[in-house]
Structure formats: structure tokens, C-alpha cells
DSSP file (Angstrom, degrees, kcal/mol; ACC not computed):
  #  RESIDUE AA STRUCTURE BP1 BP2  ACC     N-H-->O    O-->H-N    N-H-->O    O-->H-N    TCO  KAPPA ALPHA  PHI   PSI    X-CA   Y-CA   Z-CA
    1    1 A M    >>        0   0    0      0, 0.0     4,-1.3     0, 0.0     3,-0.9   0.000 360.0 360.0 360.0 -40.3  -27.9   88.2  105.2
    2    2 A K  H 3>  +     0   0    0      1,-0.2     4,-2.1     2,-0.2     5,-0.2   0.812 360.0  64.3 -61.8 -27.9  -31.3   89.5  105.7
    3    3 A F  H 3> S+     0   0    0      1,-0.2     4,-1.9     2,-0.2    -1,-0.2   0.851  98.5  52.9 -59.4 -39.4  -32.6   86.0  106.2
    4    4 A I  H <> S+     0   0    0     -3,-0.9     4,-2.7     2,-0.2    -1,-0.2   0.902 108.7  49.5 -64.4 -44.9  -30.6   85.5  109.3
    5    5 A F  H  X S+     0   0    0     -4,-1.3     4,-3.0     1,-0.2    -2,-0.2   0.867 109.3  52.5 -62.9 -35.9  -32.0   88.6  110.8
    6    6 A Y  H  X S+     0   0    0     -4,-2.1     4,-2.8     2,-0.2    -1,-0.2   0.884 109.4  49.5 -63.8 -38.3  -35.5   87.5  110.0
    7    7 A I  H  X S+     0   0    0     -4,-1.9     4,-2.4     2,-0.2    -2,-0.2   0.921 112.8  46.0 -61.8 -46.8  -34.8   84.2  111.7
    8    8 A I  H  X S+     0   0    0     -4,-2.7     4,-2.8     2,-0.2    -2,-0.2   0.921 113.2  50.7 -63.9 -42.4  -33.5   85.9  114.8
    9    9 A Y  H  X S+     0   0    0     -4,-3.0     4,-2.7     1,-0.2    -2,-0.2   0.927 111.9  47.0 -58.8 -44.6  -36.4   88.4  114.7
   10   10 A A  H  X S+     0   0    0     -4,-2.8     4,-2.7     2,-0.2    -2,-0.2   0.906 112.9  49.6 -63.7 -40.1  -38.9   85.4  114.4
   11   11 A I  H  X S+     0   0    0     -4,-2.4     4,-2.4     2,-0.2    -2,-0.2   0.917 112.6  47.4 -65.7 -43.5  -37.1   83.6  117.3
   12   12 A L  H  X S+     0   0    0     -4,-2.8     4,-2.2     2,-0.2     5,-0.2   0.923 112.7  48.2 -62.5 -45.0  -37.2   86.7  119.5
   13   13 A I  H  X S+     0   0    0     -4,-2.7     4,-2.5     1,-0.2    -2,-0.2   0.930 113.5  48.0 -62.5 -45.7  -40.9   87.4  118.8
   14   14 A S  H  X S+     0   0    0     -4,-2.7     4,-2.7     1,-0.2    -1,-0.2   0.856 110.6  51.1 -66.2 -32.2  -41.8   83.7  119.5
   15   15 A L  H  X S+     0   0    0     -4,-2.4     4,-2.5     2,-0.2    -1,-0.2   0.887 112.7  46.3 -66.3 -37.8  -39.8   83.8  122.7
   16   16 A I  H  X S+     0   0    0     -4,-2.2     4,-2.9     2,-0.2    -2,-0.2   0.905 112.9  50.0 -67.9 -41.6  -41.6   86.9  123.8
   17   17 A N  H  X S+     0   0    0     -4,-2.5     4,-2.6    -5,-0.2    -2,-0.2   0.927 112.9  45.8 -66.4 -42.6  -44.9   85.4  122.9
   18   18 A I  H  X S+     0   0    0     -4,-2.7     4,-2.2     2,-0.2    -2,-0.2   0.903 113.9  49.3 -63.8 -40.6  -44.1   82.2  124.8
   19   19 A S  H  X S+     0   0    0     -4,-2.5     4,-2.3     2,-0.2    -2,-0.2   0.932 112.0  48.3 -64.8 -44.1  -42.9   84.2  127.8
   20   20 A W  H  X S+     0   0    0     -4,-2.9     4,-2.6     1,-0.2     5,-0.2   0.939 112.7  48.5 -61.5 -46.3  -46.0   86.4  127.8
   21   21 A G  H  X S+     0   0    0     -4,-2.6     4,-2.3     1,-0.2    -1,-0.2   0.871 111.1  50.1 -58.3 -39.8  -48.2   83.3  127.5
   22   22 A N  H  X S+     0   0    0     -4,-2.2     4,-2.3     2,-0.2    -1,-0.2   0.822 110.0  50.5 -71.9 -32.3  -46.5   81.6  130.3
   23   23 A A  H  X S+     0   0    0     -4,-2.3     4,-2.7     2,-0.2    -2,-0.2   0.929 111.7  48.0 -69.7 -44.2  -46.8   84.8  132.5
   24   24 A V  H  X S+     0   0    0     -4,-2.6     4,-2.3     2,-0.2    -2,-0.2   0.921 113.4  47.0 -65.6 -40.8  -50.5   84.9  131.8
   25   25 A V  H  X S+     0   0    0     -4,-2.3     4,-2.7    -5,-0.2     5,-0.2   0.956 113.1  49.9 -60.4 -49.2  -51.0   81.2  132.5
   26   26 A F  H  X S+     0   0    0     -4,-2.3     4,-3.0     1,-0.2    -2,-0.2   0.906 110.1  49.9 -55.2 -46.0  -49.0   81.7  135.7
   27   27 A A  H  X S+     0   0    0     -4,-2.7     4,-2.3     1,-0.2    -1,-0.2   0.927 112.1  47.7 -62.8 -44.1  -51.1   84.7  136.8
   28   28 A I  H  X S+     0   0    0     -4,-2.3     4,-2.4     2,-0.2    -2,-0.2   0.885 112.4  50.0 -69.0 -35.7  -54.3   82.7  136.2
   29   29 A N  H  X S+     0   0    0     -4,-2.7     4,-2.7     2,-0.2     5,-0.2   0.921 110.5  49.2 -66.7 -43.1  -53.0   79.7  138.1
   30   30 A V  H  X S+     0   0    0     -4,-3.0     4,-2.3    -5,-0.2    -2,-0.2   0.873 110.4  51.6 -66.9 -32.4  -52.0   81.9  141.0
   31   31 A F  H  X S+     0   0    0     -4,-2.3     4,-2.2     2,-0.2    -2,-0.2   0.969 113.6  42.7 -62.8 -54.6  -55.4   83.5  141.0
   32   32 A Y  H  X S+     0   0    0     -4,-2.4     4,-2.6     2,-0.2    -2,-0.2   0.863 113.0  52.8 -62.3 -35.4  -57.2   80.2  141.1
   33   33 A F  H  X S+     0   0    0     -4,-2.7     4,-3.4     1,-0.2     5,-0.2   0.950 109.8  50.1 -65.0 -44.9  -54.7   78.8  143.7
   34   34 A G  H  X S+     0   0    0     -4,-2.3     4,-2.4    -5,-0.2    -2,-0.2   0.908 110.8  47.6 -61.0 -39.8  -55.5   81.9  145.8
   35   35 A I  H  X S+     0   0    0     -4,-2.2     4,-2.6     2,-0.2    -1,-0.2   0.938 113.8  47.6 -63.1 -44.9  -59.2   81.4  145.6
   36   36 A F  H  X S+     0   0    0     -4,-2.6     4,-2.6     1,-0.2    -2,-0.2   0.917 112.6  50.5 -61.6 -43.2  -58.8   77.7  146.5
   37   37 A L  H  X S+     0   0    0     -4,-3.4     4,-2.0     2,-0.2    -1,-0.2   0.878 111.1  47.5 -63.0 -40.5  -56.5   78.7  149.4
   38   38 A I  H  X S+     0   0    0     -4,-2.4     4,-2.2    -5,-0.2    -1,-0.2   0.926 113.0  47.8 -70.1 -42.2  -59.0   81.2  150.7
   39   39 A A  H  X S+     0   0    0     -4,-2.6     4,-2.4     1,-0.2    -2,-0.2   0.927 113.3  50.0 -66.4 -42.2  -61.9   78.7  150.4
   40   40 A L  H  X S+     0   0    0     -4,-2.6     4,-2.1     1,-0.2    -1,-0.2   0.876 109.8  49.6 -57.1 -41.6  -59.8   76.0  152.2
   41   41 A T  H  X S+     0   0    0     -4,-2.0     4,-2.3     2,-0.2    -1,-0.2   0.877 110.3  50.5 -71.4 -37.0  -58.9   78.4  155.0
   42   42 A I  H  X S+     0   0    0     -4,-2.2     4,-2.2     2,-0.2    -2,-0.2   0.927 111.7  48.6 -64.5 -43.1  -62.6   79.3  155.5
   43   43 A C  H  X S+     0   0    0     -4,-2.4     4,-2.0     1,-0.2    -2,-0.2   0.869 111.1  50.0 -64.2 -37.2  -63.5   75.7  155.7
   44   44 A L  H  X S+     0   0    0     -4,-2.1     4,-2.8     2,-0.2    -1,-0.2   0.887 109.8  50.5 -67.7 -40.1  -60.7   75.0  158.1
   45   45 A L  H  X S+     0   0    0     -4,-2.3     4,-2.2     2,-0.2    -2,-0.2   0.934 111.3  48.1 -62.8 -45.3  -61.8   77.9  160.4
   46   46 A V  H  X S+     0   0    0     -4,-2.2     4,-2.3     2,-0.2    -1,-0.2   0.913 112.5  49.5 -64.5 -40.6  -65.4   76.6  160.4
   47   47 A F  H  X S+     0   0    0     -4,-2.0     4,-2.7     1,-0.2     5,-0.2   0.941 111.5  48.2 -63.6 -48.5  -64.1   73.1  161.2
   48   48 A I  H  X S+     0   0    0     -4,-2.8     4,-1.9     2,-0.2    -1,-0.2   0.829 109.4  54.2 -60.5 -35.5  -62.0   74.3  164.0
   49   49 A L  H  X S+     0   0    0     -4,-2.2     4,-2.2     2,-0.2    -1,-0.2   0.944 111.8  43.5 -63.2 -49.9  -64.9   76.4  165.4
   50   50 A Q  H  X S+     0   0    0     -4,-2.3     4,-2.0     1,-0.2    -2,-0.2   0.884 114.0  50.5 -63.7 -39.8  -67.1   73.3  165.5
   51   51 A L  H  X S+     0   0    0     -4,-2.7     4,-2.5     1,-0.2    -1,-0.2   0.855 109.0  52.3 -66.6 -34.6  -64.4   71.2  167.0
   52   52 A T  H  X S+     0   0    0     -4,-1.9     4,-2.7    -5,-0.2     5,-0.2   0.911 107.7  51.4 -66.0 -44.4  -63.7   73.8  169.6
   53   53 A K  H  X S+     0   0    0     -4,-2.2     4,-1.9     2,-0.2    -2,-0.2   0.920 111.6  47.4 -60.6 -43.5  -67.4   73.9  170.6
   54   54 A V  H  X S+     0   0    0     -4,-2.0     4,-2.1     1,-0.2    -2,-0.2   0.943 115.0  45.0 -64.1 -46.4  -67.4   70.1  170.9
   55   55 A F  H  X S+     0   0    0     -4,-2.5     4,-2.6     1,-0.2    -2,-0.2   0.833 111.0  54.3 -69.0 -31.0  -64.2   70.0  173.0
   56   56 A L  H  X S+     0   0    0     -4,-2.7     4,-2.8     2,-0.2    -1,-0.2   0.922 109.7  46.7 -66.5 -42.3  -65.3   72.9  175.2
   57   57 A K  H  X S+     0   0    0     -4,-1.9     4,-2.3    -5,-0.2    -2,-0.2   0.906 115.0  46.2 -66.3 -39.1  -68.5   71.1  176.0
   58   58 A K  H  X S+     0   0    0     -4,-2.1     4,-2.3     2,-0.2    -2,-0.2   0.882 113.1  49.7 -71.1 -38.3  -66.6   67.9  176.8
   59   59 A L  H  X S+     0   0    0     -4,-2.6     4,-2.7     2,-0.2    -2,-0.2   0.911 110.1  51.8 -63.8 -42.0  -64.0   69.8  178.8
   60   60 A L  H  X S+     0   0    0     -4,-2.8     4,-1.7     1,-0.2    -2,-0.2   0.923 110.5  47.1 -57.9 -46.6  -66.8   71.5  180.8
   61   61 A L  H  X S+     0   0    0     -4,-2.3     4,-3.1     1,-0.2     5,-0.3   0.882 111.8  50.6 -63.8 -38.0  -68.4   68.2  181.5
   62   62 A A  H  X S+     0   0    0     -4,-2.3     4,-2.4     1,-0.2    -2,-0.2   0.904 109.1  52.1 -65.5 -39.5  -65.0   66.7  182.6
   63   63 A V  H  < S+     0   0    0     -4,-2.7    -1,-0.2     1,-0.2    -2,-0.2   0.837 117.5  38.0 -62.3 -33.4  -64.4   69.7  184.9
   64   64 A I  H  X S+     0   0    0     -4,-1.7     4,-0.7    -5,-0.2    -2,-0.2   0.935 126.7  32.6 -86.5 -50.0  -67.8   69.2  186.5
   65   65 A Y  H  X S+     0   0    0     -4,-3.1     4,-2.6    -5,-0.2     5,-0.2   0.856 105.8  66.9 -78.5 -36.5  -68.0   65.3  186.6
   66   66 A L  H  X S+     0   0    0     -4,-2.4     4,-2.6    -5,-0.3     5,-0.2   0.919 102.2  45.5 -59.2 -51.6  -64.3   64.3  187.1
   67   67 A P  H  > S+     0   0    0      0, 0.0     4,-2.6     0, 0.0    -1,-0.2   0.869 114.7  51.2 -60.8 -36.2  -63.8   65.6  190.6
   68   68 A T  H  X S+     0   0    0     -4,-0.7     4,-2.5     2,-0.2    -2,-0.2   0.938 110.9  46.6 -63.3 -47.3  -67.2   64.1  191.6
   69   69 A I  H  X S+     0   0    0     -4,-2.6     4,-2.6     2,-0.2     5,-0.2   0.903 112.8  49.9 -65.4 -42.8  -66.3   60.7  190.2
   70   70 A I  H  X S+     0   0    0     -4,-2.6     4,-2.3    -5,-0.2    -2,-0.2   0.948 112.0  48.8 -56.6 -50.1  -62.8   60.9  192.0
   71   71 A Y  H  X S+     0   0    0     -4,-2.6     4,-2.6    -5,-0.2    -2,-0.2   0.914 111.9  47.8 -57.9 -44.2  -64.5   61.8  195.3
   72   72 A L  H  X S+     0   0    0     -4,-2.5     4,-2.4     1,-0.2    -1,-0.2   0.901 111.9  49.7 -69.5 -37.8  -67.1   59.0  195.0
   73   73 A L  H  X S+     0   0    0     -4,-2.6     4,-2.2     2,-0.2    -1,-0.2   0.875 112.1  48.9 -67.3 -33.5  -64.3   56.4  194.2
   74   74 A F  H  X S+     0   0    0     -4,-2.3     4,-2.1     2,-0.2    -2,-0.2   0.898 112.4  47.3 -70.3 -40.6  -62.3   57.6  197.2
   75   75 A K  H  X S+     0   0    0     -4,-2.6     4,-2.5     2,-0.2    -2,-0.2   0.893 112.4  50.1 -67.9 -36.8  -65.3   57.4  199.5
   76   76 A A  H  X S+     0   0    0     -4,-2.4     4,-2.9     2,-0.2     5,-0.2   0.926 112.0  47.8 -65.2 -43.5  -66.2   53.9  198.2
   77   77 A S  H  X S+     0   0    0     -4,-2.2     4,-2.1     2,-0.2    -2,-0.2   0.879 112.1  48.8 -66.4 -37.7  -62.6   52.7  198.7
   78   78 A V  H  X S+     0   0    0     -4,-2.1     4,-2.5     2,-0.2    -1,-0.2   0.924 113.1  48.7 -65.9 -44.4  -62.5   54.2  202.2
   79   79 A F  H  X S+     0   0    0     -4,-2.5     4,-2.2     1,-0.2    -2,-0.2   0.931 112.9  46.3 -60.7 -46.9  -65.9   52.5  203.0
   80   80 A L  H  X S+     0   0    0     -4,-2.9     4,-2.3     2,-0.2    -1,-0.2   0.853 111.8  51.2 -66.4 -32.9  -64.7   49.1  201.7
   81   81 A T  H  X S+     0   0    0     -4,-2.1     4,-1.3    -5,-0.2    -2,-0.2   0.936 114.8  42.5 -67.0 -45.9  -61.5   49.3  203.5
   82   82 A E  H  < S+     0   0    0     -4,-2.5     4,-0.4     2,-0.2    -2,-0.2   0.843 114.6  51.3 -68.3 -31.6  -63.2   50.1  206.8
   83   83 A F  H >< S+     0   0    0     -4,-2.2     3,-1.2    -5,-0.2     4,-0.4   0.945 114.0  42.4 -70.6 -47.3  -65.9   47.5  206.1
   84   84 A F  H >< S+     0   0    0     -4,-2.3     3,-0.7     1,-0.2    -1,-0.2   0.690 102.3  68.6 -78.3 -15.0  -63.5   44.6  205.4
   85   85 A D  T 3< S+     0   0    0     -4,-1.3    -1,-0.2     1,-0.2    -2,-0.2   0.639  88.1  69.3 -74.6 -13.0  -61.1   45.6  208.3
   86   86 A K  T <  S+     0   0    0     -3,-1.2     2,-0.3    -4,-0.4    -1,-0.2   0.794  88.3  75.8 -71.6 -29.4  -63.9   44.5  210.6
   87   87 A F  S <  S-     0   0    0     -3,-0.7     0, 0.0    -4,-0.4     0, 0.0  -0.611  83.3-123.4 -89.2 144.2  -63.4   40.8  209.7
   88   88 A S        -     0   0    0     -2,-0.3    -2,-0.1     1,-0.1    -1,-0.1  -0.505  36.4 -93.4 -79.9 152.8  -60.6   38.8  210.9
   89   89 A P        -     0   0    0      0, 0.0    -1,-0.1     0, 0.0    -4,-0.0  -0.205  36.7-113.4 -59.0 157.5  -58.3   37.1  208.5
   90   90 A P              0   0    0      0, 0.0    -2,-0.1     0, 0.0     0, 0.0   0.651 360.0 360.0 -73.6 -12.8  -59.1   33.5  207.6
   91   91 A W              0   0    0      0, 0.0    -3,-0.0     0, 0.0     0, 0.0   0.492 360.0 360.0 -89.5 360.0  -56.1   31.8  209.2
């Protein structure tokens, strides 16, 4: 009868040992995942900062040059319309 209690005792000790090992491995994995996540977040923030600088420069150039280009195209179309209205149609 003592043999069954020793088997149950050994099974319980091994289950506790396995559970403790799994908990330690889980904690180590969570720690490394957290470090990886923090590093990835820092890289993403640096990338977004660089991307924002590039887009802000392009947006600033677009705000400056786009109205000028539209105005010049409008003036060119008005000039061409008035210029070609001077000639009579070919028929």
C-alpha cells in the first residue's frame, strides 16, 4: 500500500516540478518578448519620425509650388485661348 502513495507522491512532485519549469520558461519568454517589443517600438518611432520629416518637406514644397503651378497653367490656357481666338476657322 505504501508503494501507491510513493507513486502518487512522485507524480505530484514531478507535476509541480514541470509546472515550475514551465512557469520559469514562460517568464523568461515574456521577458525577452518584452525587450523585443520595446526595441521594435523604438525602431518604429524612429522610422515614423524620419518619414514625417520627409513628408513634411514634401508637403511644404507642395503647398508652396502647387498654387504657383496651377496659376501658371491657368494663365497659359487663358493666353492660348485668346491667342487662337484671333484666327478665323479654316472653313
